[in-house]
C-alpha positions as CSV (number, residue, x, y, z in Angstrom):
1,M,-61.1,-35.0,11.1
2,P,-63.7,-36.3,8.5
3,S,-62.8,-35.2,4.9
4,F,-65.3,-34.9,2.1
5,N,-64.7,-34.5,-1.6
6,F,-67.8,-33.4,-3.5
7,K,-67.7,-34.0,-7.2
8,S,-71.2,-32.4,-7.8
9,I,-73.5,-29.9,-6.3
10,T,-76.2,-32.6,-6.0
11,E,-73.8,-34.8,-3.9
12,Y,-73.1,-31.8,-1.7
13,H,-76.8,-31.3,-1.1
14,K,-77.5,-34.9,-0.3
15,H,-74.7,-35.1,2.2
16,F,-76.0,-32.1,4.2
17,E,-79.6,-33.2,3.8
18,L,-80.5,-30.2,1.7
19,P,-83.4,-30.1,-0.8
20,D,-82.3,-31.1,-4.3
21,P,-80.9,-28.2,-6.3
22,Q,-83.2,-26.6,-8.8
23,N,-80.4,-27.0,-11.3
24,P,-77.7,-29.7,-11.0
25,L,-75.1,-27.1,-12.1
26,L,-76.4,-24.3,-9.8
27,S,-77.4,-24.0,-6.1
28,V,-78.6,-21.0,-4.2
29,L,-79.2,-21.4,-0.4
30,H,-80.6,-18.8,2.0
31,T,-80.7,-19.7,5.7
32,E,-82.6,-17.7,8.2
33,L,-84.1,-18.8,11.5
34,E,-87.7,-18.0,12.3
35,E,-88.3,-15.8,15.4
36,E,-89.6,-18.8,17.5
37,E,-86.5,-20.8,16.6
38,E,-84.2,-18.0,17.4
39,E,-85.6,-17.7,20.9
40,E,-84.7,-21.4,21.5
41,E,-81.1,-20.9,20.5
42,E,-78.8,-20.6,23.5
43,N,-76.8,-17.8,21.9
44,C,-79.8,-16.5,19.8
45,D,-79.4,-16.0,16.1
46,T,-76.5,-18.4,15.5
47,H,-75.7,-21.7,13.7
48,S,-72.7,-23.8,14.3
49,F,-70.4,-26.6,12.9
50,E,-69.5,-28.2,16.2
51,E,-67.6,-31.2,14.7
52,P,-64.4,-30.4,12.8
53,I,-64.7,-31.2,9.1
54,E,-62.7,-30.8,5.9
55,L,-64.3,-30.0,2.5
56,C,-63.1,-30.0,-1.1
57,C,-65.6,-29.2,-3.9
58,D,-65.4,-29.5,-7.6
59,F,-67.3,-26.2,-8.2
60,Y,-67.2,-22.5,-7.5
61,A,-68.8,-21.2,-4.3
62,I,-69.6,-17.8,-2.8
63,G,-70.7,-17.6,0.8
64,F,-71.9,-14.8,2.9
65,K,-72.0,-15.3,6.7
66,K,-71.4,-13.3,9.9
67,I,-68.7,-15.4,11.7
68,I,-69.1,-15.2,15.4
69,S,-66.4,-17.6,16.5
70,G,-64.5,-20.7,15.6
71,E,-61.8,-21.6,13.1
72,I,-61.7,-22.0,9.3
73,T,-58.4,-22.9,7.8
74,Y,-57.0,-23.2,4.3
75,G,-53.9,-25.4,4.3
76,R,-51.8,-24.1,7.2
77,T,-53.5,-20.7,7.3
78,K,-56.1,-19.7,9.9
79,Y,-59.0,-17.5,8.9
80,D,-59.3,-14.2,10.8
81,C,-63.0,-14.2,11.8
82,S,-65.0,-11.0,11.3
83,N,-68.6,-10.0,10.9
84,G,-70.1,-9.6,7.4
85,T,-67.7,-11.9,5.5
86,L,-67.8,-12.9,1.8
87,L,-65.8,-16.0,1.0
88,F,-64.9,-17.1,-2.6
89,T,-63.6,-20.5,-3.4
90,A,-62.6,-22.1,-6.7
91,P,-62.9,-25.7,-7.6
92,N,-60.7,-28.1,-5.6
93,Q,-59.8,-25.7,-2.9
94,R,-59.7,-27.5,0.5
95,L,-61.3,-25.9,3.6
96,S,-61.6,-27.1,7.1
97,F,-64.1,-25.9,9.8
98,K,-63.8,-26.3,13.6
99,D,-66.2,-25.1,16.3
100,L,-67.7,-22.6,13.8
101,V,-70.5,-20.4,15.0
102,F,-72.1,-18.0,12.5
103,S,-75.2,-15.8,12.3
104,S,-78.6,-17.3,11.5
105,E,-78.9,-15.5,8.2
106,S,-76.4,-16.7,5.5
107,Y,-76.3,-17.1,1.7
108,H,-74.5,-19.6,-0.4
109,I,-74.2,-19.9,-4.1
110,A,-72.5,-22.8,-5.8
111,F,-72.1,-23.2,-9.6
112,H,-70.2,-25.6,-11.8
113,K,-67.9,-24.3,-14.5
114,D,-70.2,-26.0,-17.1
115,Y,-73.0,-23.6,-16.1
116,I,-70.9,-20.6,-17.2
117,Q,-68.3,-22.0,-19.6
118,S,-69.9,-20.7,-22.8
119,L,-70.5,-17.3,-21.3
120,D,-68.4,-14.1,-21.0
121,I,-68.4,-14.4,-17.2
122,Y,-66.3,-17.6,-17.3
123,Q,-63.4,-15.6,-18.7
124,K,-64.0,-12.7,-16.2
125,I,-63.9,-15.1,-13.2
126,K,-60.4,-16.2,-14.2
127,K,-59.3,-12.5,-13.8
128,Y,-60.8,-12.1,-10.4
129,N,-57.9,-13.0,-8.1
130,F,-60.1,-13.3,-5.0
131,F,-61.3,-16.8,-6.1
132,N,-57.7,-17.9,-5.4
133,Y,-57.2,-16.1,-2.1
134,H,-56.6,-18.1,1.0
135,V,-59.4,-18.1,3.5
136,N,-57.8,-15.5,5.8
137,E,-58.0,-13.1,2.9
138,A,-61.8,-13.2,2.7
139,L,-63.7,-10.0,2.1
140,H,-64.9,-8.2,5.2
141,L,-67.8,-5.9,4.5
142,S,-68.9,-2.6,5.9
143,P,-72.6,-2.3,6.9
144,K,-73.4,-0.4,3.6
145,E,-71.5,-3.0,1.5
146,E,-73.2,-5.8,3.4
147,Q,-76.6,-4.4,2.5
148,I,-75.7,-4.1,-1.2
149,V,-74.4,-7.7,-1.2
150,K,-77.6,-9.0,0.6
151,D,-79.8,-7.3,-2.0
152,I,-78.0,-9.0,-4.8
153,F,-78.1,-12.4,-3.1
154,K,-81.9,-11.9,-2.5
155,N,-82.4,-11.1,-6.2
156,I,-80.5,-14.2,-7.2
157,T,-82.5,-16.3,-4.7
158,I,-85.9,-15.0,-5.9
159,E,-85.0,-15.8,-9.6
160,Y,-83.5,-19.2,-8.6
161,H,-86.8,-20.3,-6.9
162,N,-89.0,-18.7,-9.6
163,N,-90.5,-20.9,-12.3
164,Q,-87.5,-21.3,-14.6
165,D,-88.0,-19.9,-18.1
166,E,-85.8,-18.8,-21.0
167,F,-84.9,-15.6,-19.1
168,S,-83.9,-17.1,-15.8
169,K,-80.3,-18.0,-16.5
170,E,-79.6,-14.6,-18.1
171,I,-81.0,-12.8,-15.1
172,I,-79.1,-14.9,-12.6
173,I,-75.8,-14.5,-14.5
174,S,-76.4,-10.7,-14.7
175,Q,-76.9,-10.5,-11.0
176,L,-73.8,-12.8,-10.4
177,D,-71.7,-10.6,-12.6
178,T,-72.9,-7.5,-10.6
179,L,-72.0,-9.3,-7.3
180,L,-68.4,-10.0,-8.6
181,K,-68.0,-6.4,-9.8
182,Y,-69.0,-5.1,-6.4
183,A,-66.7,-7.7,-4.7
184,D,-63.8,-6.4,-6.8
185,R,-64.6,-2.8,-5.8
186,F,-64.9,-3.8,-2.1
187,Y,-61.6,-5.7,-2.2
188,K,-59.8,-2.6,-3.5
189,R,-61.3,-0.7,-0.6
190,Q,-60.1,-3.3,1.8
191,F,-56.6,-3.0,0.5
192,L,-56.7,0.7,1.1
193,D,-58.2,0.3,4.6
194,R,-55.5,-2.1,5.5
195,T,-52.6,0.3,4.6
196,D,-50.7,-0.4,7.8
197,N,-50.9,-4.2,7.2
198,N,-49.9,-3.7,3.6
199,K,-46.8,-1.7,4.6
200,I,-45.9,-4.5,7.1
201,L,-46.3,-7.1,4.4
202,I,-44.1,-5.1,2.0
203,T,-41.5,-4.5,4.7
204,K,-41.3,-8.2,5.3
205,F,-41.2,-8.9,1.6
206,K,-38.0,-6.7,1.3
207,E,-36.5,-8.3,4.5
208,I,-36.9,-11.7,3.0
209,L,-35.2,-10.6,-0.2
210,N,-32.3,-9.1,1.8
211,A,-31.8,-12.2,3.9
212,Y,-32.0,-14.3,0.7
213,F,-29.2,-12.2,-0.9
214,E,-27.1,-12.1,2.3
215,Q,-27.1,-15.9,2.6
216,N,-25.9,-16.1,-1.0
217,L,-29.0,-18.0,-2.0
218,L,-29.4,-16.1,-5.2
219,A,-26.2,-17.7,-6.5
220,E,-27.0,-21.1,-5.1
221,E,-30.8,-21.4,-5.6
222,G,-31.6,-18.8,-8.3
223,I,-34.0,-15.9,-8.2
224,P,-36.9,-16.5,-5.8
225,T,-40.3,-17.0,-7.4
226,V,-43.4,-15.1,-6.5
227,D,-44.9,-18.4,-5.1
228,W,-41.9,-18.9,-2.9
229,M,-42.0,-15.3,-1.5
230,A,-45.8,-15.7,-0.8
231,A,-45.1,-18.9,1.1
232,Q,-42.6,-17.2,3.3
233,L,-45.2,-14.5,4.1
234,N,-47.9,-17.2,4.6
235,V,-50.3,-15.7,2.1
236,S,-51.4,-16.6,-1.4
237,H,-49.3,-15.2,-4.3
238,R,-52.3,-13.5,-5.8
239,Y,-53.1,-11.7,-2.5
240,M,-49.4,-10.7,-2.1
241,S,-49.2,-9.4,-5.6
242,D,-52.4,-7.4,-5.3
243,T,-51.3,-5.9,-2.0
244,I,-47.9,-4.9,-3.4
245,K,-49.5,-3.5,-6.6
246,A,-52.1,-1.5,-4.6
247,E,-49.5,0.0,-2.3
248,T,-46.5,0.6,-4.6
249,G,-48.0,0.6,-8.1
250,K,-45.6,-2.2,-9.1
251,T,-46.0,-5.9,-9.3
252,A,-44.2,-8.4,-7.0
253,I,-42.0,-9.4,-9.9
254,D,-41.2,-5.8,-10.6
255,Q,-40.2,-5.4,-6.9
256,I,-37.9,-8.5,-7.1
257,N,-36.3,-7.2,-10.3
258,L,-35.8,-3.7,-8.8
259,F,-34.1,-5.3,-5.7
260,L,-31.8,-7.3,-8.1
261,V,-31.0,-4.2,-10.1
262,E,-30.1,-2.2,-7.0
263,E,-27.7,-4.9,-5.9
264,A,-26.4,-5.1,-9.4
265,K,-25.4,-1.5,-9.4
266,S,-23.0,-2.1,-6.5
267,L,-21.6,-5.4,-7.9
268,L,-21.0,-4.0,-11.4
269,L,-18.6,-1.4,-9.9
270,N,-16.5,-4.1,-8.4
271,P,-13.5,-4.4,-10.8
272,N,-13.0,-8.0,-9.9
273,L,-16.4,-9.1,-11.2
274,S,-17.4,-9.3,-14.9
275,I,-21.0,-8.6,-16.1
276,S,-21.6,-12.4,-16.5
277,E,-20.3,-13.1,-13.0
278,T,-22.5,-10.4,-11.6
279,A,-25.5,-11.9,-13.4
280,Y,-24.8,-15.4,-12.0
281,Q,-24.2,-14.1,-8.5
282,L,-27.7,-12.5,-8.6
283,G,-29.3,-15.7,-9.7
284,F,-29.7,-15.1,-13.4
285,E,-29.2,-18.2,-15.4
286,Y,-28.4,-16.3,-18.6
287,P,-26.4,-13.0,-18.6
288,Q,-28.4,-11.8,-21.6
289,Y,-31.6,-11.8,-19.5
290,F,-29.8,-9.9,-16.7
291,T,-28.7,-7.3,-19.3
292,R,-32.3,-7.0,-20.6
293,V,-33.8,-6.5,-17.1
294,F,-31.1,-4.1,-16.0
295,K,-31.5,-1.9,-19.1
296,K,-35.2,-1.8,-18.8
297,K,-35.0,-0.6,-15.1
298,V,-32.0,1.7,-15.4
299,G,-32.3,2.9,-19.0
300,M,-28.8,1.8,-20.0
301,S,-26.9,-1.5,-20.3
302,P,-24.7,-2.9,-17.5
303,K,-21.7,-2.1,-19.7
304,A,-22.8,1.5,-20.3
305,Y,-23.5,1.9,-16.5
306,I,-19.9,0.8,-15.7
307,E,-18.5,3.2,-18.3
308,A,-20.6,6.1,-17.1
309,H,-19.4,5.6,-13.5
310,S,-15.8,5.0,-14.4
311,L,-15.7,8.6,-15.8
312,N,-16.7,10.1,-12.4
């Protein structure tokens, strides 16, 4: 499979034989077939990447397409194709495409961090987790959401191709900021719509923790990290954390600590185990840290917990 690493937006344009970008740090592309061209298409109103390729770009990108068929992968993860899809990628994320067929109309915005680095939006983007999601966690839009997104893309496209003046960048950034805010809202809707899938993910999350404990891996390997848990679930840690937070109101780390505390409650009542031994068995490197976590979750120290139950 051919692999391409694009260090600049201009390099990306040249490779795909696109017109030079209006700004070397910003690119806005809108693809739409004319009616005569559409009639010549075998499947009417589609474009395709027939040859498999792999891309890695040193800039942010936002793409809107209606995926008809084919495969997009990120690492080992296959993308679940769906109509009306928004895809966000951060610099140096690697994507691969195979037999991809998508609708004739699509939008693509690419911007280098230098374009936004001195602006407030640069810090905001760091807080938007969807720029770090795996491809199969793209945003799937409802028809109404799709129209909102298209309107914003159109506004950005018009300003991008307008004669650049002192207001152009401010207007484009304002529209981009609006697009990201809507994306954040729509992602939260997607989490709610996928409640059943969320519950399955959380169930699997707990099953992995149980198996880890039963195999004595806590004592041998230490407390599992959020990254490790996400890898077992085959999703990004950001997506896993957001799903768990949306469904339970607690973070993934909170859920891991709650699991450890529940196991600790049983172990602490074993007269053959000291508090330190309990801490080590649960993967805590330092008993003091175990005591702090336990007290925060239970409202009393391990010692006080043992004393309270010894009176019953």
